[in-house]
VOZA-930766 format. One record per residue: x, z, y of N, C-alpha, C in turn; residue in three letters. Coordinates in steps of 0.05 Angstrom, whole numbers, plus 5000, padded with zeros to 4 digits. Atoms other than C-alpha are relative to their C-alpha. Example, Ala and Ser with C-alpha at 12.3 -4.5 7.8 and 13.67 -1.06 7.14 Angstrom:
501850004976524651564910501850005024ala
498449994976527351434979498550145022ser
//
This chain:
499550285003770222801828499049855024ser
500750154977769922291884498049784992leu
502050215006763621871883500549765017glu
499650254985764821151902497249875003val
502650124996758620841934500249704996his
500150295006757220151905497249905005met
502650124995751519741933499449784979ser
500750205020747819311882499249745012lys
501050254987745418801933501249975028lys
499150034972746718522002499050225017gln
500949784983746119022058497349945013pro
502450024984739419152091500949995029asn
499350014971739319012166497550085016ile
502249934981735019342220501149945028ile
499350074973735419032289498050125019leu
501849864982732419482343500849935029ile
499450084973731819252415498150145020met
501649874979729419692473499349795021ser
500950184979725619352529500550135027asp
499449914972728219442601501550275000asp
498449755001733619962586502949925002leu
497250084995740519852616502050204989gly
497749855011747320112595500150295010tyr
499649744987747120702644498050214990glu
502149815007740921022612500950204979val
499449835023744021302548502150215006leu
498149794996747621962547502849934989gly
497450075012753121682502501649805018cys
498750184980754621172558500550145026asn
499549854976755221722609497650075017gly
502449954985748021752632499250304998gly
500749724999745622442654497150055009thr
502849964991738422322677498150054977thr
501849995022735322272608501450134976tyr
498949895026736122632541499649794979lys
500250205022737622122486501750094976thr
498349885021740322562430500249834975pro
499950155025738422102373501749755002arg
498350234996741721482401502950085004leu
497349894997747721902422501250064972asp
499149935027748122152350500649754984gln
499550265013747521432324502849895008leu
497450094991753521262367502350164989ala
497949825012757421862342500549934971gln
499750065028756121642271500849714995asn
499450285003757820912284501849905022gly
498450134980760720442336498449945025met
501250054974758920412410501649795015arg
498750214985760419802451499650045030phe
500049954971762219852525499449755016glu
500350254985761519112544498249804987asn
502050195011755318822512498249915023ala
501750124979751418352557497949814988his
502250175009744817982549499149845025val
501250144977740517542594498550205017met
501349804982737217872655497050044996pro
502849975005730117792629499449984970leu
500549975029726617902562499849744985cys
500350245016724517202540502749854996thr
497450135005731416882552501750144980pro
498449855019734717442514498949974972thr
501250015027729717422456500449734987arg
499750265011730116672447502949954991val
497250035007737716692447500750174976ser
499449815022738017302401498949904974leu
501350085025733217012350501149744989met
499050265009736716332346503049975001thr
497150034998744016462363500949785018gly
499450234983743715912416499750085029lys
500349984971744615872491497349885008tyr
502750084992738115772529499749715008asn
500350284992739715072552499349824976phe
500650165024738714842480497050024993arg
502749975011731715112469498150165017asn
501849844983728515472528497849825011tyr
502350174990721515202544498450155021ile
501549864979718815742590499750304993gly
500149715003717616482600497750074981phe
502049915019713916832544499449804978gly
500450215020714916242497502549964984leu
497950115016719216022439498949754988ile
500950265010718815302415498750034973arg
501449985026713815222358501749924976pro
498450105023718914842316502750144997glu
497449865001724615332329500450154974glu
499349845024728215622269501050275011thr
499249734991728816382280501450144977thr
498749845022732616912242498050094980phe
502149945020725917062209500049794978gly
499950225020726016382176502550014983his
497550025014733316412158500350234980ile
499749785019733317102127497949984977phe
502050045021726816962090500949794979ser
499150225017729716312062502550084984asn
497549915013736016692042499450234980ser
500749805020732217181997499450275010gly
500649744989731217752045497050055003tyr
502749924992724618122052500150045031asn
499850004971723018052126497550115013thr
502249874986718718442175500750015030cys
499849954971717618442251497850205007ile
502049804991714219042283500850075029ser
499449954972713719102359498849785017gly
501050194980712918622417500649714992lys
499650295005711917872404500249855026trp
500050124973709917542470501649745001gln
498550265000712816862451498249774993leu
501950225007706516452438498549895024tyr
501650094977702316422502500250215022ser
499649814979704116742568498349965024tyr
501450064975700716392625497050054999asn
502949974998693716562649498749745007thr
501450254994688316052661500449905029leu
499750094972689616052736503049985009asp
497150034993697316022732501449844979glu
498750195018700615422699498650004972ala
501450005026695215372645501049794980pro
498950205019698714762616502050114981glu
498149885018703715242585498750194980met
501449825019698415632547500249904971arg
500050065029699015652471502249804993ser
497950195005705515252474502350124985lys
497849885015709815752438499650014970gly
500149985030710715962365498150234993gln
501849785009705216352331501650204983thr
498649795016707317002298499849934970ile
500250085028704716722232502149804991glu
498150215006709716152236502950075007asn
497449924990715716562260502050074977ala
498249975022718616642190500150274987gly
500049735012717017372175497950034979phe
502049955021713617602111497750165010asp
502149824990709818142148500550055030glu
499749944971708418302221497950205009phe
501749804987705418852263500849995029cys
499150074973705618632336498050045021val
501650004975703018712406500549735014trp
499950254985701518092449500649764983his
499650235017700817582394498749755012ala
501650234991695917142432500049975030his
500050064971693617032504500650245017his
499049794983696417442561497750185011thr
502249844988689717652592498550174979glu
501349855022687517922523501950194986glu
497949855015693918292505499450304998lys
500749725002691318992521502450195002gly
497949804998695419632520502049974978ser
497949985020702019682485500850294994arg
499249715002702420442492497650164989tyr
502349845011696220892487497849814992lys
502250175012690520592445500949714999asp
498950274999694719972432498449794985pro
501250235013692119292414502149884981ile
498050085019695819122350498949794981ile
500850225018695418472310501950024976tyr
498549945024697718602238499349824978gln
500450185023698518072185497349855001asn
502350174997692917642212497450135010gly
502449864991688018172235500650205022gln
499649784980687118632295499250264987tyr
500649745011687419362276497850145016arg
502249864987681419802292500350304998asp
499549725005684720472280502150125019asp
497749924983689420552339499150185024thr
500849824977685220982387501450264998glu
498549754999689221582408502949984990gly
497250045009695621282379501749885022lys
498150114981701821062415501449764987tyr
499050245011704420362405502650034984gly
497449985013711620542388499850164974glu
500549865025709121042335498849814979asp
501350195019704820492304502249824988val
497950195009710820022301502050144981phe
498149865017715420552271498750074973cys
501449945025710220772220499949764982asp
500250255016709420052198502749944987tyr
497350065010716919962190500650194976ile
499449815021717520602149498349944975ile
501750085023711620392105501249754986asp
498950255011714719702097502550054983tyr
497649945014721519972077499450164974ile
500849855024718120452029499049824977gly
501050195020714819871994502249814990arg
498050205007721219441992502750124991lys
497449885004726919941983501149974971lys
499150025028727019881907499949724990asp
500150285007726219131908502849904994asp
497450125005731918701881501249875025asp
499150134976732318361948500250195023asn
499849824977734718692012497949945021pro
501950054979730518752075501349965027phe
499250044972731318502146497650085017phe
502249904982727118882198500849965029val
499650044971726618672271497950175015tyr
501749824984723819202318500549955030trp
499950044971723118902388498150195014pro
501749784991720519532421498449925025met
501550034975715119552474501250185021ala
498749824981718420152507502849905008ala
501249834979720820252560498949835023thr
501050194980717519662596497750125016his
502449924985712419762652497549904985lys
500549794981707120002659501250274990pro
498949745007710620682660497850204999his
502449845005705421132630500850254984glu
499449765017705021822596500449924971pro
499750035029707421872524498650244987thr
501349765013704622352471501450265006pro
498649754992709922852495499650075029asp
500549944971707622812568497650195002ser
502449824996702923372593497549845007pro
502350164990698522812622498849834978glu
500950185021697522462555497050014994trp
502849985008690622732536498149895020asp
501850084980687522572602500549725012asp
499450264990690521892612498449784986phe
501650225011686121282603501449745005glu
498550254995690120642592498249785012pro
501450224987688120052635498450085024gly
501749924977684220472685501850095024ser
498149914979690420682724499350285010asn
500649734990687721392729499750194976lys
500549805020686822032692497050044996tyr
502849925004680222242660500050304995arg
500249725006677722942649500150175026gly
500349834977677523542695502550155007ser
497649854994684523822691501349905026arg
498450084977688723822754502950024993thr
497250005006696123672753501550065025phe
498449934976701723902798500549765017asp
499150234984703623202818497949795004glu
501950234999697622752805497250104998val
502849935001690322852821498749824978glu
501250135024685622632765499349715006lys
500950284995683321992801502249845014asp
497850154987690021792831501249804980gln
498750205017693321162805502650114988lys
497549915012698821322755501449774985val
498850235013700020642724502749935014asp
497450084989707420462734501450215017asp
498649794986709621132761502850034988asp
497349995012717221122753500750274987pro
499349745012717121862736499550004970lys
500550025029714321672668502149844985phe
497850155014720321232654501750204984tyr
498549795014724021872635498650084974lys
501549935024718522072587500249784979asp
499950225019718621382556502749964987met
497350025011726121352548500450224978val
499549785019726122032513498249984976glu
501850035023720121872469501149774982tyr
499050225016723121202447502550084985his
497749895014729521572429499150164976asp
501049835021725522052387498949834977lys
501250175021721821492350502249864984val
497850125014728321142334501250204981ile
499049795017730821802307498450044974gly
501749975024724821832260500749794979arg
499350215019726821172228502850064988leu
497349935010734121392222499850224980val
500449775018731822042189498949904973asp
501250105025727621652139502149864983tyr
497950135015733521222119501850204986leu
498449795012737621852108498650134976asp
501549875022732122172066499849834975gln
500350185023731521562022502749904990glu
497350085008739121492014500549705005asn
499750284993738920812048502049955021leu
498250044977743720932105502549844995ser
497550145006749920682071499649714992glu
500750275007746320052049498849845023asp
501550124979743319902117501650005026thr
498750034974746519632180497850035022leu
501849984977742819872243501549895024ile
499050104975744019472306498050075021ile
501849924978741119762370501149885026tyr
499250104974741319412438497750005019leu
502150044980737419302502499649705006gly
500650294995734118642524500749915028asp
499150074973736118672597500450275015asn
499649754984737619172653497550155005gly
502349824995733119742674498449895024ser
501750104977727319622724501350085026pro
498649964975729519572796499150265015his
501049764986725220172818500850264985asp
499049775015728720632768502950045005val
497249944994735120962790500950234982cys
499149805020739321362740502850095007ser
497349894995745321812746501849954976met
497950015020751721682709502150215007val
498449764995755922312702498550165022his
501349834980754622772761499949875028ala
499550094973756222312818499349715006his
500450284996754421582808497149924994asn
502850095004747321312817500049704996glu
500250295005745720632787497049944999ile
502750095000739120302803499849744983cys
500350225019736419802752500249735013gly
499650274990737919062760498549794984gly
501550195016732818732714499449755017lys
500550254987732317992733502349905017gly
497650084985739017992770502249904980lys
497950105018744917612742502650175002thr
497649834999749918162761500050204977asn
499649815022752318722717497650184994asp
502449835003746119152729497749864986arg
502150155013741718602702500649934971gly
499250115027745718422639501450214982thr
498449815016749819032617498150204985his
501949845016746119382560501550174979val
498849855022747519902507500149844974pro
499950115027749819672438501350214982leu
499049815020750620142379499649884973ile
500350105028751919942307500850234981cys
499449785019751720442249499549914972ala
500250045028752820382175502150174986met
498049815011756220992144501449884975pro
498450115022761820792096501149735006gly
499150264992762520112128501150005029thr
499249974973763020282202501050285004ile
498849744996767720852219498550155022lys
501449844980764421422257501550045026ala
498949924974765621542331501849785013gly
498450214989768720862346498849905026glu
500850124975768420572416501549735003val
498850274999769619822425499649885028asn
500150114973771219472491499749695000ala
500250295000770418752467497449905013asp
502450124988765518292503498249904978met
502050105020759218162463497749885017ile
502250134986753817672486497749944981glu
502550025015746817502463500249814975thr
499850195023748816912417501650124977thr
498149905021753617362377498650154977asp
501349835020748417762338499449854974tyr
500750145024746117222291502449934982leu
497750045017753017002267501150264988pro
499149745011754817742259498250084976thr
501849935022748617862216500349824976met
499450185022750217242175502450104985phe
497649895013757117542161499350254984asp
500749755014754118212142498549934974val
501750075023749117882095501449814981ala
498650195017754117382068498349744996gly
501650255002749416792083501049805020ile
499150224984750816122114497849915019glu
502050124983747315802173499049754986ala
501150255012742715222152501749765008pro
498550254994745714522150499349905028asn
500350124973746814222220498850205020asn
501049804982744714882252502150065021tyr
498149944979748014972320500050305005ile
499749714996750615682328502150045022leu
498249984977753715842396501750264999asp
498749744998755816562383502450044982gly
497549935015761816902352499550274986lys
500549765015761317432298501850235008ser
498349774995763618132314500050194975phe
500049845025762918362241502850114994tyr
497449885005770518432234500550265016pro
499749764984770518942291498550234988gln
501649785012765119342256501450124976leu
498749915024769419392194502950095005thr
497449894994775619632231502249805005gly
497950204995779218972242499849915029his
500050104972781118642308498149785004asn
501850224998777018032293501149795020gly
499250214982777017462343498350035026asn
501649944977774317762408499849765020pro
500350224981771617282460501550065026arg
498649984974775317142525498149985023asp
502050044979769016992564497250024989trp
502850015007761417032563498749795018met
501450214985756816462584497150075002phe
502949944995749816522614498749755012phe
501750214990744715972623497350145003his
502349834995738916342656497949855015phe
502350124987732216032670497850215002glu
501849774998727816582698497249944990pro
502750055008721116252689499749734986met
500450255014718415572667501849785012asn
498250214989723715012674498449765010pro
501250254990721914402714502049784997arg
498250225006724713732694500549845026ile
499350164977728413352749500049704991ile
500150295008726812592745502849895000pro
497450125003732812212721502150184988gly
498249805011736112852697498550174979lys
501849875018731713022638501350244985glu
498649785015737013482607500950225018asn
499149794981738213892670497550145011val
502349844991733514452689500750115028met
499449924973733114572764499750295006asp
500449724995731215292756502250174988ala
498049855014737415482717502250115018ala
497649874988742815962741502150024977ile
498050005021749215842702502550135010arg
497549864992755316282703501650084976tyr
498249915022761316482661501750235011ala
498649774990764817142665501750134978arg
498549825018769917602634499850285012asn
500349724990771118342649500850025029leu
498949974973774618202715498749815020asp
500950214982771417572744497449884991trp
502550155007764617222747500049755018asn
500150254986764216482766497349864995leu
502550155002757716122781500649715001tyr
499650295001757015382768499949885028glu
500250104972755315302842502550075017thr
497449964987762315552860500750285009gly
499449734991761616282879501550154979glu
498449835018766916732848499850295009leu
500149724993766417492845502150154985tyr
498049825011771818012833498650254990asp
501649785011768218502786501550265000leu
498549754999773819012791499450165026arg
500649864974772019162864497349945011ser
502650094989765218832872498049964977asp
501650025024761018982810497249905006ile
502750094993754518842847499949725012asp
499850274991757018162870498949965028glu
500850024972756018262944501849825017asp
497950144984762317892967500949744985leu
499350255014762517162943502749895011pro
497450124993769416822942499749704995ile
500350295002769316072956502849884995tyr
497550125009774615592930501949965023glu
498250064977777315432999501450255009ser
498749754992779016173008501650134978asp
498749875023782116302940502950085005asp
497249925003788416702934501149884975thr
498850115024793216512879498750124975glu
501349875022790017032833497249904996glu
502850095002783016802849499949714990gln
499950285010784816072838500549994970ala
499449995029787716252770497550084984lys
502449915014781316622751497949785000ala
501950224998777016042775500749784980arg
499150225018781215542735499550074971ala
500449925028780415952672497149984992ser
502949995007772815982676498649745004leu
501450254992770915312707499649804976lys
500450195022772114882644497850074981pro
502149925018766915282606497449845005ile
502650134994761114942642499749724988phe
500250275011762814242619499550004970ser
500649995029762314482546497050054996gln
502749905004755314742558497949795009met
502050214995751014112556498349964975val
501750045024745113972509501049794982pro
//
């Protein structure tokens, strides 16, 4: 007899975001430098997107992701989210979901005492971010944040943990999520879990699977102990060695696999949508091979493809067909409306939502794919221009589709032949085709005002 799977409640949602991991890193996207079997398998069991783009740095992406809004509406500075901002934590909690965040926060206070101290403590506290439970790194001041990897400094539900010596941050975050789901899985209400990973951000350090793990002392930039290594002497600096990026990519893949396995063991996979993405491109000092012949160096912080093109995988057996590949453009503001559709919940009254749901695509329909993506990118703290209080002088604004990228300042790039944007095309030099592309993208900017 054929068993028909009927869910008793709204779907659970797990949103996982890698830190500093571009599209080219994953094997399922053609990457050959790293082994990512668990994410490759997730893609085989679900839907992989070829054209997902985010902001070029973590805070702009996170603020947009958590609110569904473009950064010109609510960006106040790097490492900060406005204290009064409504996040998806608030919305899902208010809609009856059990909510948990486990991973990197870094949205309350970023600046040190000697660098723009007026921006200290100007963000949102983790306690007020709308989540029922939290287990996070970098909840408070930057100079006190400590390690996010070996012997991590973890702030959990109002207290710092004292049991993390010898542990690895990403294991702590995954363990907490598994424990949380274990406590909530039989609840009448569904759960929403946000895992903003610490990996694979610098410092690039040994993982528990690295031979150097036992003798590495976090924060000291050197090894301890008497062992000698082939590549690194015990007292040589190892903090930020790009060679450990590979170890970190592969360990973070393994940890994600552990959560996926847990969902399978508990028969939760068909009731749970997993969304996995990256927060920006890979670090600029990390170069990765795609197939056997193409080397791509990371573009974190750049507004070109290498800075914004990230992996996106969605899996929910029974709802999302296995092995699907989707070429639609997806941008940072699209995740919140998509999750609203999945959960069957409405945005709060008068809530501005800039994104477009791609839930129809997940369920096998054409949906309403976007014709363009818009980016309002403020790398660091915005500075107000007198007389133009709504305009940020640090902002880089551009609109693009798969073939063309147009900056508000007038430079047009042909992405078919110039993916790294080395050859700007100015309006006075436009061919007929270039003029048409410019005309299609230029009106977008006038829509994008606070």
